[in-house]
A tleap script that builds the chain and sets N, CA, C and O, in Angstrom:
source leaprc.protein.ff14SB
mol = sequence {
  NMET SER SER SER VAL LEU LYS LEU ILE ILE
  GLY ILE ALA HIE ALA GLN GLU LEU ILE PRO
  CYS PRO ASP GLY SER GLN ALA ASP SER THR
  ILE GLY CYS THR THR ILE PRO ALA ASN ILE
  LEU ASN PRO SER ALA ASP ILE LEU LYS LEU
  ILE LEU LYS THR ALA ASP GLY LEU LEU MET
  ILE LEU THR GLY ILE ALA VAL ILE PHE LEU
  MET TYR SER ALA ILE ARG TYR ALA MET ALA
  ALA GLY ASN ASP ASP GLN ILE ASN LYS ALA
  LYS ARG ALA MET PHE TRP SER VAL PHE GLY
  LEU ALA ILE SER SER ILE SER ILE PHE VAL
  VAL GLN PHE ILE MET ASP ILE THR CLYS
}
set mol.1.N position { -47.609 50.369 34.058 }
set mol.1.CA position { -48.010 51.518 33.283 }
set mol.1.C position { -49.097 51.057 32.319 }
set mol.1.O position { -48.957 50.021 31.669 }
set mol.2.N position { -50.154 51.807 32.229 }
set mol.2.CA position { -51.262 51.395 31.367 }
set mol.2.C position { -50.873 51.571 29.896 }
set mol.2.O position { -49.976 52.340 29.550 }
set mol.3.N position { -51.572 50.839 29.065 }
set mol.3.CA position { -51.266 50.849 27.635 }
set mol.3.C position { -51.508 52.219 27.002 }
set mol.3.O position { -50.762 52.634 26.116 }
set mol.4.N position { -52.550 52.920 27.454 }
set mol.4.CA position { -52.838 54.228 26.862 }
set mol.4.C position { -51.769 55.256 27.217 }
set mol.4.O position { -51.422 56.103 26.394 }
set mol.5.N position { -51.247 55.182 28.443 }
set mol.5.CA position { -50.184 56.105 28.832 }
set mol.5.C position { -48.916 55.805 28.035 }
set mol.5.O position { -48.218 56.719 27.598 }
set mol.6.N position { -48.628 54.526 27.852 }
set mol.6.CA position { -47.456 54.134 27.077 }
set mol.6.C position { -47.583 54.599 25.630 }
set mol.6.O position { -46.616 55.086 25.045 }
set mol.7.N position { -48.777 54.448 25.051 }
set mol.7.CA position { -48.991 54.907 23.683 }
set mol.7.C position { -48.840 56.420 23.580 }
set mol.7.O position { -48.318 56.922 22.585 }
set mol.8.N position { -49.293 57.155 24.601 }
set mol.8.CA position { -49.147 58.604 24.611 }
set mol.8.C position { -47.678 59.003 24.653 }
set mol.8.O position { -47.247 59.893 23.919 }
set mol.9.N position { -46.907 58.336 25.521 }
set mol.9.CA position { -45.471 58.638 25.633 }
set mol.9.C position { -44.759 58.334 24.319 }
set mol.9.O position { -43.919 59.115 23.872 }
set mol.10.N position { -45.091 57.204 23.699 }
set mol.10.CA position { -44.465 56.832 22.433 }
set mol.10.C position { -44.855 57.817 21.343 }
set mol.10.O position { -44.023 58.192 20.517 }
set mol.11.N position { -46.125 58.240 21.336 }
set mol.11.CA position { -46.569 59.224 20.346 }
set mol.11.C position { -45.830 60.543 20.486 }
set mol.11.O position { -45.457 61.161 19.489 }
set mol.12.N position { -45.618 60.977 21.730 }
set mol.12.CA position { -44.866 62.212 21.972 }
set mol.12.C position { -43.421 62.056 21.506 }
set mol.12.O position { -42.845 62.972 20.918 }
set mol.13.N position { -42.845 60.889 21.775 }
set mol.13.CA position { -41.466 60.642 21.346 }
set mol.13.C position { -41.351 60.659 19.830 }
set mol.13.O position { -40.370 61.165 19.285 }
set mol.14.N position { -42.341 60.112 19.152 }
set mol.14.CA position { -42.344 60.156 17.678 }
set mol.14.C position { -42.506 61.590 17.191 }
set mol.14.O position { -41.812 62.020 16.270 }
set mol.15.N position { -43.416 62.325 17.806 }
set mol.15.CA position { -43.679 63.696 17.367 }
set mol.15.C position { -42.456 64.582 17.573 }
set mol.15.O position { -42.209 65.483 16.772 }
set mol.16.N position { -41.694 64.341 18.624 }
set mol.16.CA position { -40.495 65.119 18.898 }
set mol.16.C position { -39.290 64.579 18.136 }
set mol.16.O position { -38.178 65.085 18.287 }
set mol.17.N position { -39.509 63.553 17.320 }
set mol.17.CA position { -38.482 62.900 16.522 }
set mol.17.C position { -37.360 62.307 17.376 }
set mol.17.O position { -36.204 62.251 16.958 }
set mol.18.N position { -37.735 61.860 18.602 }
set mol.18.CA position { -36.762 61.176 19.447 }
set mol.18.C position { -36.564 59.742 18.978 }
set mol.18.O position { -35.468 59.190 19.074 }
set mol.19.N position { -37.639 59.147 18.471 }
set mol.19.CA position { -37.549 57.822 17.878 }
set mol.19.C position { -38.258 57.889 16.522 }
set mol.19.O position { -39.270 58.576 16.388 }
set mol.20.N position { -37.736 57.184 15.524 }
set mol.20.CA position { -38.327 57.284 14.189 }
set mol.20.C position { -39.610 56.472 14.085 }
set mol.20.O position { -39.822 55.519 14.834 }
set mol.21.N position { -40.459 56.865 13.146 }
set mol.21.CA position { -41.645 56.068 12.832 }
set mol.21.C position { -41.181 54.789 12.148 }
set mol.21.O position { -40.241 54.825 11.354 }
set mol.22.N position { -41.818 53.666 12.438 }
set mol.22.CA position { -41.353 52.403 11.854 }
set mol.22.C position { -41.497 52.345 10.337 }
set mol.22.O position { -40.738 51.639 9.674 }
set mol.23.N position { -42.466 53.083 9.774 }
set mol.23.CA position { -42.639 53.040 8.330 }
set mol.23.C position { -41.837 54.124 7.610 }
set mol.23.O position { -41.910 54.235 6.386 }
set mol.24.N position { -41.074 54.921 8.355 }
set mol.24.CA position { -40.232 55.940 7.759 }
set mol.24.C position { -40.945 57.244 7.466 }
set mol.24.O position { -40.330 58.172 6.940 }
set mol.25.N position { -42.220 57.342 7.791 }
set mol.25.CA position { -42.974 58.561 7.496 }
set mol.25.C position { -42.734 59.614 8.569 }
set mol.25.O position { -42.199 59.327 9.639 }
set mol.26.N position { -43.142 60.838 8.258 }
set mol.26.CA position { -43.034 61.947 9.211 }
set mol.26.C position { -44.157 61.824 10.235 }
set mol.26.O position { -45.311 61.598 9.869 }
set mol.27.N position { -43.826 61.972 11.512 }
set mol.27.CA position { -44.823 61.842 12.572 }
set mol.27.C position { -45.728 63.064 12.619 }
set mol.27.O position { -45.286 64.191 12.396 }
set mol.28.N position { -46.988 62.825 12.911 }
set mol.28.CA position { -47.950 63.905 13.130 }
set mol.28.C position { -47.660 64.520 14.490 }
set mol.28.O position { -47.433 63.794 15.458 }
set mol.29.N position { -47.662 65.844 14.580 }
set mol.29.CA position { -47.289 66.498 15.834 }
set mol.29.C position { -48.303 66.279 16.952 }
set mol.29.O position { -47.989 66.528 18.116 }
set mol.30.N position { -49.506 65.822 16.629 }
set mol.30.CA position { -50.504 65.613 17.684 }
set mol.30.C position { -50.648 64.163 18.091 }
set mol.30.O position { -50.852 63.875 19.271 }
set mol.31.N position { -50.547 63.233 17.135 }
set mol.31.CA position { -50.747 61.825 17.484 }
set mol.31.C position { -49.512 60.974 17.246 }
set mol.31.O position { -49.515 59.792 17.590 }
set mol.32.N position { -48.471 61.528 16.676 }
set mol.32.CA position { -47.271 60.756 16.408 }
set mol.32.C position { -47.468 59.843 15.218 }
set mol.32.O position { -48.119 60.226 14.247 }
set mol.33.N position { -46.918 58.643 15.275 }
set mol.33.CA position { -47.040 57.671 14.191 }
set mol.33.C position { -48.352 56.910 14.342 }
set mol.33.O position { -48.955 56.871 15.414 }
set mol.34.N position { -48.770 56.312 13.238 }
set mol.34.CA position { -50.000 55.527 13.299 }
set mol.34.C position { -49.738 54.117 13.806 }
set mol.34.O position { -50.664 53.450 14.269 }
set mol.35.N position { -48.493 53.650 13.728 }
set mol.35.CA position { -48.146 52.325 14.248 }
set mol.35.C position { -47.087 52.473 15.323 }
set mol.35.O position { -46.318 53.435 15.325 }
set mol.36.N position { -47.052 51.519 16.232 }
set mol.36.CA position { -46.098 51.544 17.337 }
set mol.36.C position { -45.069 50.443 17.102 }
set mol.36.O position { -45.446 49.288 16.904 }
set mol.37.N position { -43.781 50.774 17.120 }
set mol.37.CA position { -42.756 49.746 16.925 }
set mol.37.C position { -42.827 48.683 18.014 }
set mol.37.O position { -43.040 48.998 19.184 }
set mol.38.N position { -42.650 47.436 17.629 }
set mol.38.CA position { -42.771 46.330 18.585 }
set mol.38.C position { -41.677 46.361 19.636 }
set mol.38.O position { -41.930 45.989 20.782 }
set mol.39.N position { -40.475 46.790 19.293 }
set mol.39.CA position { -39.381 46.773 20.259 }
set mol.39.C position { -39.539 47.827 21.351 }
set mol.39.O position { -38.894 47.731 22.395 }
set mol.40.N position { -40.391 48.835 21.127 }
set mol.40.CA position { -40.609 49.836 22.173 }
set mol.40.C position { -41.590 49.310 23.203 }
set mol.40.O position { -41.456 49.602 24.392 }
set mol.41.N position { -42.579 48.536 22.762 }
set mol.41.CA position { -43.515 47.955 23.703 }
set mol.41.C position { -42.883 46.828 24.505 }
set mol.41.O position { -43.406 46.460 25.557 }
set mol.42.N position { -41.780 46.275 24.039 }
set mol.42.CA position { -41.061 45.230 24.749 }
set mol.42.C position { -39.627 45.699 24.985 }
set mol.42.O position { -38.710 45.241 24.303 }
set mol.43.N position { -39.421 46.606 25.940 }
set mol.43.CA position { -38.090 47.183 26.118 }
set mol.43.C position { -37.095 46.269 26.821 }
set mol.43.O position { -35.930 46.640 26.966 }
set mol.44.N position { -37.519 45.083 27.264 }
set mol.44.CA position { -36.591 44.221 27.990 }
set mol.44.C position { -35.423 43.781 27.127 }
set mol.44.O position { -34.370 43.423 27.655 }
set mol.45.N position { -35.585 43.800 25.800 }
set mol.45.CA position { -34.488 43.418 24.911 }
set mol.45.C position { -33.350 44.428 24.968 }
set mol.45.O position { -32.189 44.059 24.793 }
set mol.46.N position { -33.662 45.680 25.206 }
set mol.46.CA position { -32.637 46.718 25.234 }
set mol.46.C position { -32.100 47.001 26.632 }
set mol.46.O position { -31.142 47.759 26.782 }
set mol.47.N position { -32.696 46.409 27.647 }
set mol.47.CA position { -32.255 46.682 29.021 }
set mol.47.C position { -30.837 46.176 29.234 }
set mol.47.O position { -30.030 46.857 29.867 }
set mol.48.N position { -30.520 44.999 28.719 }
set mol.48.CA position { -29.161 44.457 28.873 }
set mol.48.C position { -28.136 45.373 28.224 }
set mol.48.O position { -27.068 45.609 28.789 }
set mol.49.N position { -28.452 45.893 27.034 }
set mol.49.CA position { -27.530 46.812 26.368 }
set mol.49.C position { -27.341 48.084 27.179 }
set mol.49.O position { -26.229 48.603 27.273 }
set mol.50.N position { -28.421 48.591 27.765 }
set mol.50.CA position { -28.333 49.789 28.594 }
set mol.50.C position { -27.473 49.531 29.819 }
set mol.50.O position { -26.632 50.357 30.174 }
set mol.51.N position { -27.676 48.402 30.460 }
set mol.51.CA position { -26.881 48.051 31.641 }
set mol.51.C position { -25.408 47.917 31.266 }
set mol.51.O position { -24.535 48.409 31.981 }
set mol.52.N position { -25.136 47.257 30.156 }
set mol.52.CA position { -23.745 47.050 29.744 }
set mol.52.C position { -23.060 48.365 29.368 }
set mol.52.O position { -21.891 48.567 29.695 }
set mol.53.N position { -23.776 49.259 28.685 }
set mol.53.CA position { -23.178 50.546 28.333 }
set mol.53.C position { -22.937 51.395 29.576 }
set mol.53.O position { -21.931 52.098 29.667 }
set mol.54.N position { -23.857 51.329 30.531 }
set mol.54.CA position { -23.667 52.055 31.787 }
set mol.54.C position { -22.472 51.496 32.550 }
set mol.54.O position { -21.646 52.251 33.064 }
set mol.55.N position { -22.386 50.175 32.621 }
set mol.55.CA position { -21.252 49.546 33.310 }
set mol.55.C position { -19.943 49.894 32.619 }
set mol.55.O position { -18.938 50.146 33.284 }
set mol.56.N position { -19.948 49.910 31.298 }
set mol.56.CA position { -18.736 50.257 30.548 }
set mol.56.C position { -18.288 51.683 30.870 }
set mol.56.O position { -17.103 51.928 31.095 }
set mol.57.N position { -19.221 52.607 30.891 }
set mol.57.CA position { -18.886 53.997 31.221 }
set mol.57.C position { -18.367 54.145 32.637 }
set mol.57.O position { -17.392 54.859 32.874 }
set mol.58.N position { -19.014 53.474 33.580 }
set mol.58.CA position { -18.564 53.550 34.975 }
set mol.58.C position { -17.179 52.937 35.148 }
set mol.58.O position { -16.357 53.451 35.906 }
set mol.59.N position { -16.928 51.844 34.449 }
set mol.59.CA position { -15.607 51.221 34.548 }
set mol.59.C position { -14.520 52.095 33.939 }
set mol.59.O position { -13.388 52.101 34.423 }
set mol.60.N position { -14.845 52.820 32.901 }
set mol.60.CA position { -13.873 53.763 32.329 }
set mol.60.C position { -13.539 54.853 33.356 }
set mol.60.O position { -12.380 55.240 33.506 }
set mol.61.N position { -14.555 55.337 34.052 }
set mol.61.CA position { -14.332 56.357 35.089 }
set mol.61.C position { -13.494 55.781 36.213 }
set mol.61.O position { -12.567 56.436 36.688 }
set mol.62.N position { -13.804 54.562 36.649 }
set mol.62.CA position { -13.033 53.931 37.727 }
set mol.62.C position { -11.584 53.692 37.317 }
set mol.62.O position { -10.680 53.818 38.143 }
set mol.63.N position { -11.356 53.353 36.066 }
set mol.63.CA position { -9.985 53.176 35.588 }
set mol.63.C position { -9.223 54.502 35.650 }
set mol.63.O position { -8.056 54.532 36.042 }
set mol.64.N position { -9.873 55.577 35.269 }
set mol.64.CA position { -9.248 56.899 35.363 }
set mol.64.C position { -8.927 57.275 36.799 }
set mol.64.O position { -7.868 57.837 37.077 }
set mol.65.N position { -9.840 56.966 37.708 }
set mol.65.CA position { -9.604 57.249 39.130 }
set mol.65.C position { -8.425 56.431 39.645 }
set mol.65.O position { -7.611 56.938 40.417 }
set mol.66.N position { -8.326 55.173 39.228 }
set mol.66.CA position { -7.210 54.328 39.659 }
set mol.66.C position { -5.879 54.883 39.155 }
set mol.66.O position { -4.878 54.843 39.870 }
set mol.67.N position { -5.864 55.398 37.932 }
set mol.67.CA position { -4.633 55.993 37.392 }
set mol.67.C position { -4.266 57.246 38.184 }
set mol.67.O position { -3.092 57.471 38.478 }
set mol.68.N position { -5.251 58.051 38.526 }
set mol.68.CA position { -4.989 59.263 39.313 }
set mol.68.C position { -4.425 58.894 40.682 }
set mol.68.O position { -3.481 59.529 41.152 }
set mol.69.N position { -4.991 57.874 41.326 }
set mol.69.CA position { -4.460 57.444 42.623 }
set mol.69.C position { -3.064 56.858 42.495 }
set mol.69.O position { -2.245 57.004 43.402 }
set mol.70.N position { -2.787 56.202 41.389 }
set mol.70.CA position { -1.435 55.678 41.172 }
set mol.70.C position { -0.431 56.817 41.049 }
set mol.70.O position { 0.658 56.749 41.620 }
set mol.71.N position { -0.785 57.848 40.319 }
set mol.71.CA position { 0.106 59.007 40.198 }
set mol.71.C position { 0.268 59.710 41.551 }
set mol.71.O position { 1.365 60.144 41.903 }
set mol.72.N position { -0.823 59.819 42.297 }
set mol.72.CA position { -0.760 60.447 43.615 }
set mol.72.C position { 0.161 59.668 44.548 }
set mol.72.O position { 0.963 60.257 45.272 }
set mol.73.N position { 0.043 58.338 44.527 }
set mol.73.CA position { 0.901 57.538 45.404 }
set mol.73.C position { 2.357 57.585 44.961 }
set mol.73.O position { 3.253 57.503 45.800 }
set mol.74.N position { 2.616 57.717 43.653 }
set mol.74.CA position { 3.997 57.851 43.178 }
set mol.74.C position { 4.593 59.176 43.631 }
set mol.74.O position { 5.757 59.234 44.029 }
set mol.75.N position { 3.801 60.235 43.573 }
set mol.75.CA position { 4.277 61.540 44.063 }
set mol.75.C position { 4.510 61.470 45.568 }
set mol.75.O position { 5.481 62.020 46.087 }
set mol.76.N position { 3.606 60.789 46.252 }
set mol.76.CA position { 3.760 60.635 47.708 }
set mol.76.C position { 5.034 59.848 48.047 }
set mol.76.O position { 5.720 60.150 49.023 }
set mol.77.N position { 5.335 58.841 47.230 }
set mol.77.CA position { 6.558 58.056 47.427 }
set mol.77.C position { 7.793 58.927 47.201 }
set mol.77.O position { 8.759 58.852 47.959 }
set mol.78.N position { 7.756 59.743 46.163 }
set mol.78.CA position { 8.902 60.603 45.859 }
set mol.78.C position { 9.097 61.673 46.931 }
set mol.78.O position { 10.224 62.091 47.197 }
set mol.79.N position { 8.008 62.112 47.542 }
set mol.79.CA position { 8.088 63.166 48.560 }
set mol.79.C position { 8.350 62.623 49.966 }
set mol.79.O position { 8.433 63.399 50.918 }
set mol.80.N position { 8.483 61.293 50.110 }
set mol.80.CA position { 8.667 60.692 51.433 }
set mol.80.C position { 10.001 61.084 52.063 }
set mol.80.O position { 10.112 61.124 53.288 }
set mol.81.N position { 10.982 61.364 51.272 }
set mol.81.CA position { 12.294 61.841 51.734 }
set mol.81.C position { 12.916 60.927 52.788 }
set mol.81.O position { 13.459 61.394 53.790 }
set mol.82.N position { 12.829 59.617 52.547 }
set mol.82.CA position { 13.490 58.680 53.442 }
set mol.82.C position { 12.687 58.288 54.673 }
set mol.82.O position { 13.138 57.440 55.443 }
set mol.83.N position { 11.538 58.862 54.881 }
set mol.83.CA position { 10.685 58.510 56.020 }
set mol.83.C position { 10.048 57.144 55.736 }
set mol.83.O position { 9.216 57.007 54.838 }
set mol.84.N position { 10.460 56.127 56.528 }
set mol.84.CA position { 10.002 54.762 56.276 }
set mol.84.C position { 8.485 54.619 56.373 }
set mol.84.O position { 7.879 53.873 55.604 }
set mol.85.N position { 7.879 55.326 57.309 }
set mol.85.CA position { 6.425 55.239 57.467 }
set mol.85.C position { 5.704 55.785 56.221 }
set mol.85.O position { 4.740 55.189 55.741 }
set mol.86.N position { 6.186 56.920 55.712 }
set mol.86.CA position { 5.574 57.512 54.513 }
set mol.86.C position { 5.829 56.655 53.277 }
set mol.86.O position { 4.966 56.542 52.406 }
set mol.87.N position { 7.012 56.053 53.201 }
set mol.87.CA position { 7.339 55.179 52.076 }
set mol.87.C position { 6.423 53.954 52.075 }
set mol.87.O position { 5.915 53.556 51.027 }
set mol.88.N position { 6.216 53.363 53.245 }
set mol.88.CA position { 5.332 52.198 53.333 }
set mol.88.C position { 3.890 52.549 52.981 }
set mol.88.O position { 3.207 51.769 52.317 }
set mol.89.N position { 3.421 53.716 53.422 }
set mol.89.CA position { 2.070 54.153 53.071 }
set mol.89.C position { 1.942 54.365 51.563 }
set mol.89.O position { 0.927 54.010 50.963 }
set mol.90.N position { 2.973 54.943 50.961 }
set mol.90.CA position { 2.947 55.182 49.515 }
set mol.90.C position { 2.990 53.863 48.748 }
set mol.90.O position { 2.295 53.710 47.743 }
set mol.91.N position { 3.798 52.909 49.212 }
set mol.91.CA position { 3.870 51.605 48.553 }
set mol.91.C position { 2.527 50.875 48.647 }
set mol.91.O position { 2.075 50.258 47.683 }
set mol.92.N position { 1.906 50.952 49.811 }
set mol.92.CA position { 0.612 50.310 49.989 }
set mol.92.C position { -0.441 50.964 49.075 }
set mol.92.O position { -1.270 50.275 48.481 }
set mol.93.N position { -0.396 52.281 48.975 }
set mol.93.CA position { -1.328 52.986 48.093 }
set mol.93.C position { -1.072 52.616 46.633 }
set mol.93.O position { -2.017 52.451 45.862 }
set mol.94.N position { 0.207 52.483 46.245 }
set mol.94.CA position { 0.536 52.064 44.881 }
set mol.94.C position { 0.010 50.664 44.604 }
set mol.94.O position { -0.554 50.401 43.543 }
set mol.95.N position { 0.199 49.774 45.561 }
set mol.95.CA position { -0.273 48.399 45.373 }
set mol.95.C position { -1.773 48.380 45.120 }
set mol.95.O position { -2.233 47.750 44.168 }
set mol.96.N position { -2.541 49.066 45.966 }
set mol.96.CA position { -3.997 49.046 45.814 }
set mol.96.C position { -4.452 49.810 44.572 }
set mol.96.O position { -5.491 49.491 43.994 }
set mol.97.N position { -3.686 50.810 44.163 }
set mol.97.CA position { -4.010 51.513 42.919 }
set mol.97.C position { -3.813 50.598 41.713 }
set mol.97.O position { -4.657 50.553 40.818 }
set mol.98.N position { -2.711 49.881 41.692 }
set mol.98.CA position { -2.448 48.938 40.595 }
set mol.98.C position { -3.474 47.802 40.624 }
set mol.98.O position { -3.943 47.359 39.575 }
set mol.99.N position { -3.817 47.337 41.811 }
set mol.99.CA position { -4.826 46.291 41.948 }
set mol.99.C position { -6.174 46.775 41.393 }
set mol.99.O position { -6.825 46.054 40.638 }
set mol.100.N position { -6.587 47.979 41.762 }
set mol.100.CA position { -7.831 48.551 41.255 }
set mol.100.C position { -7.794 48.762 39.756 }
set mol.100.O position { -8.789 48.540 39.067 }
set mol.101.N position { -6.644 49.191 39.249 }
set mol.101.CA position { -6.475 49.386 37.809 }
set mol.101.C position { -6.594 48.054 37.075 }
set mol.101.O position { -7.224 47.982 36.020 }
set mol.102.N position { -5.998 47.010 37.619 }
set mol.102.CA position { -6.072 45.686 36.985 }
set mol.102.C position { -7.511 45.158 36.998 }
set mol.102.O position { -7.989 44.648 35.985 }
set mol.103.N position { -8.197 45.276 38.123 }
set mol.103.CA position { -9.575 44.796 38.216 }
set mol.103.C position { -10.486 45.568 37.264 }
set mol.103.O position { -11.305 44.966 36.570 }
set mol.104.N position { -10.352 46.883 37.225 }
set mol.104.CA position { -11.221 47.668 36.341 }
set mol.104.C position { -10.900 47.399 34.875 }
set mol.104.O position { -11.807 47.378 34.042 }
set mol.105.N position { -9.633 47.194 34.546 }
set mol.105.CA position { -9.265 46.891 33.156 }
set mol.105.C position { -9.820 45.543 32.723 }
set mol.105.O position { -10.351 45.410 31.620 }
set mol.106.N position { -9.697 44.549 33.585 }
set mol.106.CA position { -10.252 43.229 33.274 }
set mol.106.C position { -11.767 43.315 33.139 }
set mol.106.O position { -12.352 42.684 32.259 }
set mol.107.N position { -12.394 44.087 34.000 }
set mol.107.CA position { -13.850 44.240 33.949 }
set mol.107.C position { -14.292 44.905 32.649 }
set mol.107.O position { -15.323 44.540 32.083 }
set mol.108.N position { -13.523 45.872 32.176 }
set mol.108.CA position { -13.850 46.526 30.901 }
set mol.108.C position { -13.819 45.507 29.769 }
set mol.108.O position { -14.708 45.499 28.918 }
set mol.109.N position { -12.807 44.650 29.752 }
set mol.109.CA position { -12.725 43.640 28.705 }
set mol.109.C position { -13.886 42.653 28.792 }
set mol.109.O position { -14.413 42.223 27.767 }
set mol.110.N position { -14.287 42.294 30.012 }
set mol.110.CA position { -15.421 41.375 30.183 }
set mol.110.C position { -16.704 42.022 29.673 }
set mol.110.O position { -17.481 41.382 28.964 }
set mol.111.N position { -16.930 43.279 30.026 }
set mol.111.CA position { -18.140 43.976 29.571 }
set mol.111.C position { -18.130 44.116 28.056 }
set mol.111.O position { -19.160 43.906 27.415 }
set mol.112.N position { -16.989 44.467 27.471 }
set mol.112.CA position { -16.895 44.584 26.018 }
set mol.112.C position { -17.161 43.231 25.340 }
set mol.112.O position { -17.818 43.170 24.301 }
set mol.113.N position { -16.650 42.160 25.934 }
set mol.113.CA position { -16.876 40.825 25.392 }
set mol.113.C position { -18.362 40.478 25.417 }
set mol.113.O position { -18.895 39.950 24.440 }
set mol.114.N position { -19.028 40.773 26.526 }
set mol.114.CA position { -20.470 40.501 26.625 }
set mol.114.C position { -21.240 41.349 25.640 }
set mol.114.O position { -22.195 40.873 25.026 }
set mol.115.N position { -20.835 42.617 25.478 }
set mol.115.CA position { -21.501 43.487 24.508 }
set mol.115.C position { -21.340 42.948 23.083 }
set mol.115.O position { -22.277 43.021 22.288 }
set mol.116.N position { -20.165 42.408 22.755 }
set mol.116.CA position { -19.940 41.847 21.423 }
set mol.116.C position { -20.770 40.575 21.208 }
set mol.116.O position { -21.259 40.327 20.106 }
set mol.117.N position { -20.921 39.783 22.257 }
set mol.117.CA position { -21.706 38.549 22.141 }
set mol.117.C position { -23.182 38.861 21.930 }
set mol.117.O position { -23.853 38.189 21.147 }
set mol.118.N position { -23.682 39.860 22.615 }
set mol.118.CA position { -25.122 40.155 22.565 }
set mol.118.C position { -25.545 40.986 21.369 }
set mol.118.O position { -26.730 41.292 21.239 }
set mol.119.N position { -24.634 41.363 20.494 }
set mol.119.CA position { -25.003 42.162 19.314 }
set mol.119.C position { -25.890 41.386 18.390 }
set mol.119.O position { -26.298 41.900 17.349 }
savepdb mol mol.pdb
quit
């Protein structure tokens, strides 16, 4: 991306008050701020934080899905009514649900640990 296009995008972001001016002043609606923050021109510092927050959110969703599958397999086990084939399928589903729940929970702690280290 060329420097002029990047400056235009940053100026628009300042004018729309999406990002603050570095000197604390009010942005001009046509040109934005007169200075460009250094961390915006070098966004690689924030990419790791973005990746970690995205991973954290996805892992929370996966943990919820694992809990839902665990409840589904428990209901399936209760509804098996002595049918050995259905009981075995429900037990297998419970095992993999608990396994998925454990993996996603451990992953959440790892991501949180990395996020705390990189602060």
